[in-house]
C-alpha positions as CSV (number, residue, x, y, z in Angstrom):
1,X,-17.3,8.2,-90.0
2,X,-14.2,7.7,-92.2
3,X,-14.1,8.7,-95.8
4,X,-13.9,5.0,-96.8
5,X,-17.0,4.2,-94.7
6,X,-18.9,7.1,-96.2
7,X,-18.0,5.9,-99.7
8,X,-19.3,2.4,-98.9
9,X,-22.5,3.8,-97.3
10,X,-23.2,5.9,-100.4
11,X,-22.6,2.9,-102.7
12,X,-25.0,0.8,-100.7
13,X,-27.7,3.5,-100.8
14,X,-27.2,4.3,-104.5
15,X,-27.5,0.6,-105.5
16,X,-30.2,-0.2,-102.9
17,X,-28.2,-3.2,-101.8
18,X,-30.0,-3.8,-98.5
19,X,-33.5,-2.9,-99.6
20,X,-35.9,-3.9,-96.9
21,X,-33.6,-6.6,-95.4
22,X,-33.7,-6.9,-91.6
23,X,-30.6,-9.2,-91.5
24,X,-27.4,-9.2,-93.5
25,X,-24.9,-12.1,-93.4
26,X,-21.3,-10.9,-93.8
27,X,-19.1,-13.5,-95.5
28,X,-15.6,-13.1,-93.9
29,X,-12.6,-15.1,-94.9
30,X,-10.1,-13.2,-92.7
31,X,-8.3,-11.6,-95.7
32,X,-7.9,-7.8,-96.1
33,X,-11.0,-7.3,-98.2
34,X,-13.4,-9.2,-96.0
35,X,-11.9,-7.8,-92.8
36,X,-12.5,-4.3,-94.2
37,X,-16.1,-5.4,-95.1
38,X,-16.6,-6.6,-91.5
39,X,-15.4,-3.5,-89.8
40,X,-16.8,-0.9,-92.2
41,X,-20.3,-2.4,-92.2
42,X,-20.1,-2.8,-88.4
43,X,-19.1,0.8,-88.0
44,X,-22.0,2.0,-90.2
45,X,-24.4,-0.2,-88.3
46,X,-23.2,1.1,-84.9
47,X,-23.7,4.7,-86.2
48,X,-27.2,3.7,-87.2
49,X,-26.5,4.5,-90.9
50,X,-28.1,1.1,-91.6
51,X,-30.5,-0.9,-89.5
52,X,-30.2,-4.5,-90.5
53,X,-29.0,-7.0,-87.9
54,X,-25.5,-8.2,-88.8
55,X,-24.4,-11.9,-88.8
56,X,-21.0,-13.4,-89.8
57,X,-20.1,-16.6,-91.7
58,X,-16.8,-18.2,-92.3
59,X,-16.2,-21.1,-94.7
60,X,-13.0,-23.1,-94.0
61,X,-12.0,-24.7,-97.3
62,X,-9.4,-26.9,-95.6
63,X,-6.9,-26.3,-98.3
64,X,-4.0,-25.0,-96.2
65,X,-4.1,-27.3,-93.1
66,X,-3.3,-25.5,-89.8
67,X,-3.2,-22.1,-91.5
68,X,-6.8,-22.4,-92.6
69,X,-7.7,-23.3,-89.1
70,X,-5.9,-20.2,-87.9
71,X,-7.9,-18.1,-90.3
72,X,-11.1,-19.6,-88.8
73,X,-9.9,-18.8,-85.3
74,X,-9.0,-15.3,-86.4
75,X,-12.5,-14.6,-87.8
76,X,-14.2,-16.0,-84.8
77,X,-12.2,-13.7,-82.6
78,X,-12.9,-10.6,-84.7
79,X,-16.6,-11.3,-84.7
80,X,-16.6,-11.8,-80.9
81,X,-14.8,-8.5,-80.5
82,X,-17.6,-6.8,-82.4
83,X,-20.2,-8.8,-80.6
84,X,-21.6,-10.4,-83.7
85,X,-23.0,-13.9,-84.0
86,X,-20.9,-16.1,-86.3
87,X,-21.4,-19.5,-88.0
88,X,-18.4,-21.4,-89.4
89,X,-18.5,-24.4,-91.8
90,X,-15.7,-26.7,-93.0
91,X,-15.8,-28.1,-96.5
92,X,-13.6,-30.6,-98.3
93,X,-12.8,-28.7,-101.5
94,X,-10.2,-31.2,-102.8
95,X,-12.6,-34.2,-102.4
96,X,-15.4,-32.3,-104.1
97,X,-13.2,-31.1,-106.9
98,X,-12.0,-34.6,-107.6
99,X,-15.5,-36.1,-107.5
100,X,-17.1,-33.5,-109.7
101,X,-14.1,-33.1,-112.0
102,X,-13.7,-29.4,-111.2
103,X,-10.8,-27.0,-110.7
104,X,-9.9,-26.2,-107.1
105,X,-11.1,-22.6,-107.7
106,X,-14.4,-23.6,-109.1
107,X,-15.0,-26.2,-106.5
108,X,-14.2,-23.8,-103.7
109,X,-16.6,-21.2,-105.2
110,X,-19.5,-23.6,-105.6
111,X,-19.1,-24.9,-102.0
112,X,-18.7,-21.4,-100.6
113,X,-21.9,-20.2,-102.2
114,X,-23.8,-23.3,-101.3
115,X,-22.8,-23.1,-97.6
116,X,-23.3,-19.4,-97.3
117,X,-26.9,-19.9,-98.6
118,X,-27.4,-22.7,-96.0
119,X,-26.1,-20.5,-93.2
120,X,-28.3,-17.6,-94.3
121,X,-31.4,-19.9,-94.6
122,X,-30.8,-21.3,-91.1
123,X,-30.7,-17.7,-89.8
124,X,-33.8,-16.6,-91.7
125,X,-31.6,-14.2,-93.7
126,X,-31.9,-13.4,-97.4
127,X,-29.1,-10.9,-97.9
128,X,-25.4,-12.0,-98.0
129,X,-22.6,-9.5,-98.3
130,X,-19.3,-10.5,-99.9
131,X,-16.1,-8.5,-100.1
132,X,-15.6,-8.2,-103.9
133,X,-13.9,-4.9,-104.8
134,X,-12.7,-3.0,-107.9
135,X,-9.5,-5.1,-108.5
136,X,-11.6,-8.3,-108.3
137,X,-13.8,-6.8,-111.0
138,X,-10.9,-5.8,-113.2
139,X,-9.4,-9.4,-112.9
140,X,-12.8,-10.9,-113.8
141,X,-13.1,-8.7,-116.9
142,X,-9.6,-9.7,-118.1
143,X,-10.3,-13.3,-117.4
144,X,-13.5,-13.2,-119.5
145,X,-11.9,-11.2,-122.3
146,X,-9.1,-13.8,-122.5
147,X,-11.6,-16.6,-123.2
148,X,-14.2,-14.6,-125.2
149,X,-17.2,-12.8,-123.8
150,X,-20.1,-10.6,-124.8
151,X,-21.7,-7.4,-123.5
152,X,-23.2,-9.2,-120.5
153,X,-19.8,-10.6,-119.5
154,X,-18.4,-7.1,-119.8
155,X,-20.7,-6.2,-116.9
156,X,-18.1,-7.8,-114.6
157,X,-19.1,-8.4,-111.0
158,X,-22.5,-6.9,-110.4
159,X,-23.3,-5.0,-107.1
160,X,-26.2,-7.4,-106.6
161,X,-27.0,-10.9,-107.8
162,X,-29.8,-13.3,-106.9
163,X,-29.1,-17.0,-106.2
164,X,-31.7,-19.7,-105.9
165,X,-34.4,-17.1,-106.8
166,X,-34.4,-15.7,-103.2
167,X,-30.9,-15.1,-101.8
168,X,-29.4,-11.7,-102.6
169,X,-25.6,-11.6,-102.8
170,X,-24.5,-7.9,-102.4
171,X,-21.0,-6.4,-102.9
172,X,-20.7,-3.2,-100.9
173,X,-17.0,-2.8,-101.6
174,X,-17.2,-2.7,-105.4
175,X,-16.8,1.1,-105.0
176,X,-13.3,0.7,-103.6
177,X,-9.9,-0.6,-105.0
178,X,-7.4,-2.7,-103.1
179,X,-5.2,0.2,-102.2
180,X,-8.1,2.0,-100.5
181,X,-8.9,-1.1,-98.6
182,X,-5.4,-1.5,-97.3
183,X,-5.2,2.2,-96.4
184,X,-8.5,1.9,-94.4
185,X,-7.2,-1.1,-92.5
186,X,-3.9,0.6,-91.7
187,X,-5.7,3.8,-90.5
188,X,-7.7,1.8,-88.1
189,X,-4.7,-0.3,-87.1
190,X,-6.6,-3.5,-88.1
191,X,-4.9,-6.8,-88.7
192,X,-5.8,-9.4,-91.4
193,X,-4.8,-12.8,-92.5
194,X,-2.4,-13.5,-95.5
195,X,-3.2,-16.4,-97.8
196,X,0.1,-17.5,-99.4
197,X,-1.8,-19.4,-102.2
198,X,-2.9,-16.0,-103.5
199,X,0.6,-15.5,-104.9
200,X,0.7,-18.8,-106.7
201,X,0.5,-17.8,-110.4
202,X,-0.4,-21.3,-111.6
203,X,-3.9,-20.3,-110.7
204,X,-5.3,-18.2,-113.6
205,X,-6.7,-15.4,-111.4
206,X,-3.4,-15.0,-109.5
207,X,-1.6,-14.8,-112.9
208,X,-3.9,-12.0,-114.0
209,X,-3.6,-10.2,-110.6
210,X,0.2,-10.3,-110.2
211,X,1.5,-10.4,-113.8
212,X,-1.0,-9.5,-116.5
213,X,-2.7,-6.6,-114.8
214,X,0.5,-4.9,-113.7
215,X,2.0,-5.4,-117.2
216,X,-1.1,-3.8,-118.9
217,X,-1.1,-1.0,-116.4
218,X,2.4,0.1,-117.6
219,X,0.9,1.1,-121.0
220,X,-2.1,2.9,-119.6
221,X,-2.7,6.5,-118.8
222,X,-4.5,6.5,-115.5
223,X,-5.7,3.6,-113.5
224,X,-6.6,0.5,-115.5
225,X,-8.6,-0.9,-112.6
226,X,-10.7,2.3,-112.6
227,X,-11.1,2.3,-116.4
228,X,-12.3,-1.3,-116.3
229,X,-14.7,-0.5,-113.5
230,X,-16.2,2.3,-115.7
231,X,-16.4,-0.1,-118.6
232,X,-18.3,-2.7,-116.6
233,X,-20.7,-0.1,-115.2
234,X,-21.5,1.1,-118.8
235,X,-22.0,-2.5,-119.9
236,X,-24.4,-3.2,-117.1
237,X,-26.5,-0.1,-118.1
238,X,-26.6,-1.3,-121.7
239,X,-27.6,-4.8,-120.5
240,X,-30.5,-3.5,-118.6
241,X,-31.8,-1.9,-121.8
242,X,-31.4,-5.2,-123.6
243,X,-33.4,-7.0,-120.8
244,X,-36.3,-4.6,-121.3
245,X,-36.6,-5.6,-124.9
246,X,-36.1,-9.3,-124.1
247,X,-38.8,-9.1,-121.5
248,X,-41.3,-8.2,-124.2
249,X,-40.3,-10.9,-126.7
250,X,-39.7,-13.8,-124.3
251,X,-43.3,-14.7,-123.5
252,X,-44.1,-14.9,-127.2
253,X,-41.0,-16.6,-128.5
254,X,-40.3,-19.2,-125.8
255,X,-42.2,-22.3,-124.8
256,X,-40.9,-23.8,-121.5
257,X,-43.1,-26.9,-121.4
258,X,-41.8,-29.9,-119.6
259,X,-38.0,-30.5,-119.6
260,X,-37.4,-28.6,-122.8
261,X,-37.2,-24.9,-123.8
262,X,-38.2,-24.1,-127.4
263,X,-37.6,-20.8,-129.2
264,X,-39.3,-19.7,-132.4
265,X,-36.5,-19.0,-134.9
266,X,-38.4,-16.5,-136.9
267,X,-39.3,-14.3,-133.9
268,X,-35.8,-14.8,-132.5
269,X,-33.9,-13.7,-135.6
270,X,-36.2,-10.7,-136.0
271,X,-34.6,-9.1,-132.9
272,X,-31.3,-7.1,-132.7
273,X,-28.3,-9.2,-132.1
274,X,-27.8,-8.3,-128.4
275,X,-31.5,-9.2,-127.7
276,X,-31.0,-12.5,-129.6
277,X,-28.1,-13.4,-127.4
278,X,-30.1,-12.5,-124.3
279,X,-33.0,-14.7,-125.4
280,X,-30.5,-17.6,-126.0
281,X,-29.0,-17.1,-122.6
282,X,-32.5,-17.1,-121.0
283,X,-33.3,-20.4,-122.7
284,X,-30.2,-21.9,-121.3
285,X,-30.8,-20.7,-117.7
286,X,-34.5,-21.7,-117.9
287,X,-33.3,-25.2,-118.6
288,X,-30.9,-25.0,-115.6
289,X,-27.7,-25.1,-117.6
290,X,-24.7,-23.4,-116.0
291,X,-23.3,-20.3,-117.7
292,X,-19.8,-20.2,-116.3
293,X,-18.3,-22.5,-119.1
294,X,-20.1,-20.8,-122.0
295,X,-18.0,-18.5,-124.1
296,X,-18.6,-16.3,-127.1
297,X,-17.7,-19.3,-129.3
298,X,-20.7,-21.3,-127.9
299,X,-23.1,-18.4,-128.6
300,X,-21.8,-18.0,-132.1
301,X,-22.5,-21.7,-132.7
302,X,-26.1,-21.2,-131.4
303,X,-26.6,-18.2,-133.7
304,X,-25.3,-20.3,-136.6
305,X,-27.7,-23.1,-135.7
306,X,-30.6,-20.7,-135.7
307,X,-29.7,-18.9,-138.9
308,X,-29.1,-22.1,-140.9
309,X,-32.4,-23.5,-139.5
310,X,-31.7,-27.0,-140.8
311,X,-33.9,-29.6,-139.1
312,X,-31.9,-32.4,-137.4
313,X,-28.8,-30.4,-136.7
314,X,-27.7,-30.1,-133.1
315,X,-24.9,-29.0,-130.8
316,X,-23.8,-30.1,-127.4
317,X,-23.0,-27.3,-124.8
318,X,-21.2,-27.3,-121.5
319,X,-23.5,-27.8,-118.5
320,X,-25.2,-30.8,-120.0
321,X,-27.4,-29.1,-122.6
322,X,-28.2,-30.2,-126.2
323,X,-29.6,-27.7,-128.6
324,X,-31.3,-28.9,-131.8
325,X,-33.0,-27.3,-134.8
326,X,-36.4,-28.7,-135.6
327,X,-38.7,-27.2,-138.3
328,X,-38.5,-23.5,-137.4
329,X,-37.7,-24.0,-133.8
330,X,-34.5,-24.4,-131.7
331,X,-35.0,-26.8,-128.8
332,X,-32.9,-26.7,-125.6
333,X,-32.9,-29.9,-123.7
334,X,-30.9,-32.1,-121.3
335,X,-28.8,-34.8,-123.0
336,X,-31.1,-37.5,-124.2
337,X,-31.0,-40.8,-122.5
338,X,-30.4,-43.7,-124.7
339,X,-33.8,-44.3,-126.2
340,X,-33.5,-48.1,-126.5
341,X,-31.0,-50.6,-125.0
342,X,-28.2,-51.6,-127.3
343,X,-29.3,-55.2,-126.4
344,X,-32.4,-54.6,-128.5
345,X,-30.6,-53.8,-131.8
346,X,-31.5,-56.3,-134.5
347,X,-33.9,-58.1,-132.1
348,X,-37.6,-58.7,-132.3
349,X,-40.1,-60.0,-129.8
350,X,-43.2,-62.0,-130.5
351,X,-46.2,-60.5,-128.9
352,X,-48.5,-62.7,-126.7
353,X,-52.1,-62.5,-128.1
354,X,-53.9,-61.9,-125.8
355,X,-51.4,-61.0,-123.1
356,X,-48.6,-58.7,-122.0
357,X,-45.1,-58.7,-123.3
358,X,-42.0,-56.7,-122.4
359,X,-39.7,-55.1,-124.9
360,X,-36.9,-53.1,-123.4
361,X,-38.5,-50.4,-121.2
362,X,-42.0,-50.9,-122.6
363,X,-44.9,-53.1,-121.9
364,X,-47.1,-54.1,-124.8
365,X,-50.6,-55.3,-123.9
366,X,-52.8,-57.0,-126.5
367,X,-56.5,-57.8,-126.2
368,X,-59.1,-59.3,-128.6
369,X,-62.7,-58.1,-128.8
370,X,-65.7,-57.9,-131.1
371,X,-66.7,-54.6,-132.5
372,X,-69.7,-53.2,-130.7
373,X,-71.0,-49.8,-129.5
374,X,-69.9,-50.3,-125.9
375,X,-66.4,-51.3,-126.9
376,X,-66.1,-48.4,-129.3
377,X,-67.2,-45.9,-126.6
378,X,-64.6,-47.4,-124.2
379,X,-61.9,-47.2,-126.8
380,X,-62.8,-43.6,-127.8
381,X,-62.6,-42.5,-124.1
382,X,-59.1,-44.1,-123.7
383,X,-57.7,-43.2,-127.1
384,X,-54.3,-41.6,-127.3
385,X,-51.0,-42.1,-129.1
386,X,-50.2,-45.2,-127.0
387,X,-53.3,-47.3,-127.7
388,X,-54.7,-48.4,-131.1
389,X,-57.2,-50.8,-132.7
390,X,-56.4,-53.0,-135.7
391,X,-58.5,-55.4,-137.8
392,X,-57.3,-58.8,-136.6
393,X,-58.3,-60.5,-139.8
394,X,-55.9,-58.3,-141.8
395,X,-52.9,-59.4,-139.7
396,X,-50.7,-62.3,-140.7
397,X,-49.2,-63.8,-137.5
398,X,-46.9,-63.8,-135.7
399,X,-47.1,-60.2,-134.5
400,X,-43.7,-58.7,-133.7
401,X,-42.2,-55.6,-132.1
402,X,-38.8,-54.3,-132.9
403,X,-36.7,-51.2,-133.5
404,X,-36.7,-49.3,-136.8
405,X,-34.4,-50.6,-139.5
406,X,-32.9,-49.0,-142.6
407,X,-35.2,-49.6,-145.6
408,X,-38.4,-50.0,-143.6
409,X,-41.5,-49.2,-145.6
410,X,-45.2,-49.0,-144.7
411,X,-48.5,-47.7,-146.0
412,X,-49.5,-44.8,-143.7
413,X,-53.1,-44.4,-142.6
414,X,-55.0,-42.3,-145.1
415,X,-52.7,-43.2,-148.0
416,X,-52.9,-46.0,-150.5
417,X,-49.2,-46.3,-151.5
418,X,-46.2,-47.5,-149.6
419,X,-43.6,-45.0,-148.3
420,X,-40.2,-45.4,-146.9
421,X,-40.4,-44.8,-143.1
422,X,-37.5,-42.2,-143.2
423,X,-39.1,-40.1,-145.9
424,X,-42.5,-40.3,-144.2
425,X,-41.0,-39.0,-140.9
426,X,-39.3,-36.1,-142.8
427,X,-42.5,-35.2,-144.6
428,X,-44.5,-35.4,-141.3
429,X,-41.9,-33.1,-139.7
430,X,-41.3,-35.6,-136.8
431,X,-38.6,-34.2,-134.5
432,X,-35.3,-36.1,-134.1
433,X,-35.8,-36.7,-130.4
434,X,-39.1,-38.5,-131.1
435,X,-37.6,-40.5,-134.0
436,X,-35.1,-42.1,-131.7
437,X,-37.9,-43.5,-129.6
438,X,-39.9,-45.2,-132.4
439,X,-41.0,-48.8,-132.2
440,X,-42.2,-50.9,-135.1
441,X,-45.1,-53.3,-134.7
442,X,-45.3,-55.7,-137.7
443,X,-46.8,-59.0,-138.8
444,X,-45.0,-61.5,-141.0
445,X,-45.7,-59.3,-144.1
446,X,-46.0,-55.6,-143.2
447,X,-45.6,-52.9,-140.6
448,X,-49.0,-52.1,-138.9
449,X,-47.9,-49.4,-136.4
450,X,-45.1,-46.9,-136.4
451,X,-45.4,-46.2,-132.7
452,X,-46.4,-43.6,-131.5
453,X,-46.6,-41.7,-134.8
454,X,-48.9,-43.5,-137.3
455,X,-50.8,-46.7,-137.9
456,X,-51.0,-48.5,-141.3
457,X,-53.8,-48.3,-143.8
458,X,-53.4,-52.0,-144.4
459,X,-54.7,-52.9,-140.9
460,X,-57.3,-50.2,-140.5
461,X,-60.6,-51.0,-138.7
462,X,-63.6,-50.5,-141.0
463,X,-67.3,-51.1,-140.9
464,X,-66.6,-54.6,-142.1
465,X,-64.3,-55.5,-139.3
466,X,-65.5,-58.5,-137.3
467,X,-62.6,-59.0,-134.9
468,X,-60.4,-56.3,-133.3
469,X,-57.0,-56.5,-131.7
470,X,-56.1,-53.7,-129.3
471,X,-52.5,-52.8,-128.7
472,X,-51.4,-50.6,-125.8
473,X,-47.7,-49.6,-125.4
474,X,-46.6,-48.0,-122.2
475,X,-43.5,-47.4,-120.1
476,X,-42.8,-49.9,-117.3
477,X,-40.8,-49.6,-114.1
478,X,-37.1,-50.6,-114.7
479,X,-37.4,-53.2,-111.9
480,X,-40.3,-55.0,-113.6
481,X,-39.3,-58.2,-115.3
482,X,-42.6,-60.0,-115.8
483,X,-43.5,-61.5,-119.1
484,X,-40.1,-60.7,-120.6
485,X,-39.7,-62.7,-123.9
486,X,-36.7,-64.0,-125.6
487,X,-35.4,-63.2,-129.1
488,X,-37.1,-65.0,-132.0
């Protein structure tokens, strides 16, 4: 066993990269790093240092034409020489990047991870080994520092990372730098493929690799790559301590109901700053927002939002996430769909009584009945925010439905004086996302229902009520067109 192979073996054991895995999929591009990974791990397997069955995967990005095809042929030949099964996949990175409006680097990374997972899944494998090494880690740290990062970002490339909650990506070569890898390949007289695009400094990572890192190294005592590796290792240890504290707070401070994640501001701000940042990060990931485009600036904006705690304020984040402050909470949610069609602005629809009427994406059903015990029991069983009773004799036809307008006023149920709708919503602490969905049901003189928040005292059913009108407002399928009414 060579010194390099022993170093890799010790790193795998120290970080428990394989665990109980019975199969490991090696991601091999054909470059120096992945070729070293292929041969070092194969050597350790042949010496029974590790037991998992080895498989190979190669993703052809189709970015360099015939040269990319030659890389694929090279990897297939290397795997065959080691008697390892191999799966190759071809992906159209340029097309994907254009369609999703991504950089070539990001598009390639996303497709590579996606296809490696698919290959692993097809082979009943849950552990995927990639050839990231110390220089890659140093470049990652500098890239993050240049755009702003926190303690978690300083952790650099982790030895192990979980994708899709079940696939473990491991980095056995993180213990070695590029020079050690080249030396190992030369000692074993192994060939590898050269990718000429790796010298193109218009790509950010290549600029860091070939220009920034060497320039910084000139002013450093000792290896900058090694120093950055030690920094990232320390940061990862610190982050693990932070996670333990966050684990205790998260179940109490967070509510992950439905499509939203809500954090209690008081509990959040009672934590040390690093724990606060971790709780914010967990809220974003719980919602499914990506982290790659989030910077220190975005986290500072989130902290400012929480500390100001002003209801109604919100910020938009990369990864299609909206964060809003609402009465002692900060709410993480996907971008809200337009609540009401712009075609409905300044429009009102006359309701069929009895009958069914469409207004935008809603169906409004009306029914007339006499107050009796059986009807009351039925209504009580069905009662929710979307169905209400009103005293028909207190209504001045026609009955209309419309959107909220500036200056709207009504008499809320339980009160005897008129209030502006806006002031009522603020006093009732109605969140902004719900305000945008409000509908107004009104007769020719007054508002009788601020749907789905509150009915009006002026149309309340009492013991003297002799005729009841029931209104039910529900979502309807977008394809449904029945009973659509024109503007009046």
